C-alpha positions in Angstrom: -55.6 127.6 -53.4 -57.1 124.9 -51.2 -60.2 123.2 -52.5 -62.8 121.3 -50.4 -63.1 117.6 -50.8 -66.7 117.7 -52.0 -65.5 116.7 -55.5 -65.1 113.0 -56.2 -61.6 111.5 -56.6 -60.3 111.4 -60.2 -60.4 107.9 -61.7 -59.3 106.2 -64.9 -61.2 103.1 -66.2 -59.9 100.2 -68.2 -61.6 97.0 -69.3 -65.3 96.3 -69.9 -66.1 93.0 -68.3 -65.2 90.8 -65.4 -64.8 91.6 -61.7 -63.7 95.0 -60.7 -60.2 95.8 -59.4 -59.4 99.2 -57.9 -55.9 100.6 -57.3 -54.8 103.1 -54.6 -51.3 104.5 -55.1 -48.8 105.7 -52.5 -47.4 109.0 -51.4 -46.3 111.2 -54.3 -47.9 108.8 -56.7 -51.0 108.9 -59.0 -53.3 106.3 -60.4 -51.5 106.1 -63.7 -48.5 104.5 -61.9 -50.4 101.2 -62.2 -51.3 101.7 -65.9 -49.1 98.9 -67.3 -50.4 96.4 -64.8 -54.0 97.6 -65.3 -53.7 96.9 -69.0 -52.6 93.4 -68.3 -55.7 92.8 -66.2 -58.1 94.7 -68.4 -58.8 91.7 -70.6 -60.5 89.8 -67.7 -61.3 92.6 -65.2 -62.7 96.1 -65.0 -59.9 98.2 -63.6 -60.2 101.6 -61.8 -57.1 103.7 -61.2 -57.7 106.2 -58.5 -55.8 109.4 -57.8 -55.7 109.7 -54.0 -56.7 113.0 -52.3 -54.2 115.8 -52.8 -52.5 113.8 -55.6 -52.8 113.6 -59.4 -56.0 115.2 -60.7 -58.0 114.6 -57.5 -59.1 117.6 -55.4 -57.0 119.1 -52.7 -58.1 119.2 -49.1 -57.3 121.3 -46.0 -55.8 118.4 -44.0 -54.6 114.9 -44.4 -56.8 112.3 -42.7 -56.8 108.6 -43.4 -60.4 107.9 -42.4 -61.6 110.7 -44.6 -59.5 109.4 -47.5 -60.9 105.9 -47.0 -64.5 107.3 -47.1 -63.7 109.1 -50.4 -62.5 105.9 -52.0 -65.5 104.1 -50.6 -67.8 106.6 -52.3 -66.5 105.2 -55.6 -67.7 101.7 -54.8 -71.0 99.9 -54.4 -72.1 97.0 -52.3 -73.7 95.2 -55.3 -70.4 95.2 -57.1 -67.7 94.5 -54.5 -64.1 95.0 -55.6 -60.6 93.6 -55.3 -58.9 96.6 -53.7 -55.2 97.0 -54.2 -53.2 99.6 -52.3 -49.5 100.5 -52.1 -47.9 102.3 -49.1 -50.1 105.3 -48.2 -52.7 103.9 -50.6 -52.3 100.5 -48.8 -53.3 102.1 -45.5 -56.3 103.8 -47.2 -57.3 100.5 -48.8 -57.0 98.7 -45.4 -59.3 101.3 -43.8 -61.8 101.0 -46.6 -62.0 97.2 -46.0 -62.3 97.8 -42.2 -64.9 100.5 -42.4 -66.8 99.3 -45.5 -66.3 95.6 -45.6 -69.4 95.1 -47.8 -67.6 97.0 -50.6 -64.4 94.9 -50.7 -64.4 91.3 -51.9 -60.7 90.9 -51.4 -57.7 93.1 -50.5 -54.1 93.4 -51.7 -51.7 95.4 -49.5 -48.4 96.3 -51.1 -45.4 96.9 -48.8 -47.0 98.6 -45.8 -48.5 97.4 -42.5 -51.2 98.8 -40.2 -48.7 100.5 -38.0 -47.1 103.9 -37.6 -43.8 104.5 -39.3 -40.8 106.7 -38.6 -39.9 107.6 -42.2 -41.0 111.2 -42.0 -37.5 112.6 -42.3 -36.9 111.0 -45.7 -40.2 112.2 -47.1 -39.7 115.6 -45.7 -36.4 115.9 -47.6 -38.2 115.0 -50.8 -40.9 117.6 -50.2 -38.4 120.3 -49.3 -36.4 119.7 -52.4 -39.6 119.6 -54.6 -40.9 122.9 -53.1 -37.5 124.5 -53.4 -37.4 124.0 -57.2 -37.5 127.3 -59.1 -40.5 126.5 -61.3 -40.5 130.0 -62.9 -36.9 129.6 -64.1 -37.4 126.0 -65.3 -37.0 125.5 -69.1 -36.6 121.7 -69.3 -37.5 118.7 -67.2 -33.8 117.7 -67.3 -33.1 120.8 -65.2 -35.5 119.7 -62.6 -33.8 116.3 -62.5 -30.4 117.9 -62.0 -31.8 120.2 -59.3 -33.2 117.3 -57.3 -30.1 115.1 -57.6 -28.4 116.0 -54.3 -31.6 115.7 -52.2 -32.8 112.6 -54.1 -29.7 110.7 -55.3 -31.6 107.5 -56.3 -32.5 108.0 -60.0 -35.5 105.7 -59.7 -37.0 107.6 -56.8 -36.1 110.9 -58.5 -37.9 109.9 -61.7 -40.9 108.8 -59.7 -41.1 112.2 -58.1 -40.7 114.0 -61.4 -43.7 112.3 -62.8 -45.7 114.8 -60.7 -44.2 117.8 -62.5 -46.6 119.0 -65.1 -45.9 121.4 -68.0 -49.0 123.3 -69.0 -49.7 125.8 -71.8 -47.6 126.8 -74.8 -45.0 129.4 -75.6 -44.5 132.2 -73.1 -47.7 131.3 -71.3 -46.4 127.8 -70.5 -45.9 127.0 -66.8 -44.6 124.2 -64.6 -46.4 123.0 -61.5 -46.4 120.1 -59.0 -49.6 118.1 -59.0 -49.5 117.0 -55.3 -50.5 119.4 -52.6 -46.9 119.6 -51.3 -47.7 122.3 -48.7 -50.3 120.2 -47.0 -48.4 116.9 -47.3 -45.3 118.5 -45.8 -47.3 120.0 -42.9 -49.3 116.8 -42.2 -46.5 114.3 -42.9 -46.7 112.9 -39.4 -50.3 111.9 -40.2 -49.3 110.3 -43.5 -46.7 108.1 -41.7 -49.1 107.3 -38.8 -51.8 104.7 -38.5 -55.1 105.8 -36.8 -55.3 103.0 -34.3 -57.1 105.1 -31.7 -60.0 105.9 -34.1 -60.7 102.2 -34.8 -62.1 101.1 -31.4 -65.5 100.3 -32.9 -64.1 98.6 -36.0 -64.2 94.8 -36.5 -61.4 92.9 -38.3 -61.9 92.4 -42.0 -62.7 88.8 -42.7 -62.1 88.7 -46.4 -59.1 87.2 -48.1 -56.0 89.4 -48.0 -52.7 89.2 -49.9 -49.7 91.0 -48.5 -47.0 91.7 -51.0 -43.7 93.0 -49.6 -40.3 93.8 -51.1 -37.4 91.7 -49.8 -35.2 94.8 -49.7 -37.8 96.9 -47.9 -38.3 97.4 -44.2 -42.0 98.2 -44.4 -43.4 94.7 -43.7 -41.4 93.2 -40.8 -42.1 90.1 -38.7 -42.7 92.3 -35.6 -45.7 93.9 -37.5 -47.3 90.4 -38.0 -49.4 90.7 -34.9 -51.1 93.9 -36.1 -51.6 92.5 -39.6 -53.2 89.3 -38.2 -55.3 91.2 -35.7 -57.0 93.4 -38.3 -56.8 90.9 -41.2 -56.9 87.3 -39.9 -57.2 85.7 -43.4 -54.0 87.1 -44.8 -51.2 85.4 -46.6 -47.9 87.0 -47.4 -45.6 87.0 -50.4 -42.1 88.5 -50.4 -40.7 89.6 -53.8 -37.0 89.2 -54.2 -35.1 92.0 -55.9 -37.7 94.6 -54.9 -37.7 97.4 -52.4 -40.6 99.6 -51.4 -41.9 100.1 -55.0 -42.5 96.4 -55.6 -44.9 96.9 -58.6 -42.4 99.1 -60.5 -39.2 97.3 -59.5 -40.5 93.8 -60.3 -43.6 94.4 -62.4 -43.7 90.9 -64.0 -43.6 89.1 -60.7 -46.0 91.5 -59.1 -48.5 91.1 -62.0 -48.2 87.3 -61.8 -48.8 87.2 -58.0 -51.7 89.6 -58.3 -53.3 87.7 -61.2 -53.2 84.5 -59.3 -54.8 86.0 -56.2 -57.6 87.7 -58.3 -58.5 84.6 -60.2 -61.3 85.0 -62.8 
């Protein structure tokens, strides 16, 4: 069943005082992916973990659109309480577009391992989606069976474990069922839009003039030197940090380093 996007995005709140920090996760993720880091920040900041559209416990839509997703995130924010907005991968593109389209809502921006450019990674993600949709949920008895079933298509155990966080077991006894939280049918159909960047729709947008921190993984190819022109064009006040020993999922592969870099940028 496809729901409309009239419902607000699902959020989780941590911390009771300090400036507000809002996290936007990447493809196949959910807000709780940042829970450990959010708990470290919650002593000095109010932290919001957001489930992106068609992910986690947020509503499903009828098509993937970056500008619509950015507006949905913007609906959670207010100009009298501007935030530090942190986005990884797909969520990084959404966060960038929130800053570009609603600059008054964003005090500072952190972009994690993605650039404002289109990518040619659809084949890899398509393989993941095909494998996830091909899993026999009705015949599944244990999560370990799902792990084994995905092993051939997703050989990396870290990536496989990340994907399996989206597999939910609901109910008890004979009434218990398994289901995937993300809208896999839509994400598979609109994967080209997910890996794209809506440059053509930004003709009337001005660059974001707030401070921007770019955090990339040294073993990742998502933030390359030939993307610097696009990064500088849209976000002229950016500085870049490359984390050694990390690939695309910087915050989970090097959580201590990521937390330190983020904390320094946020300040008090």
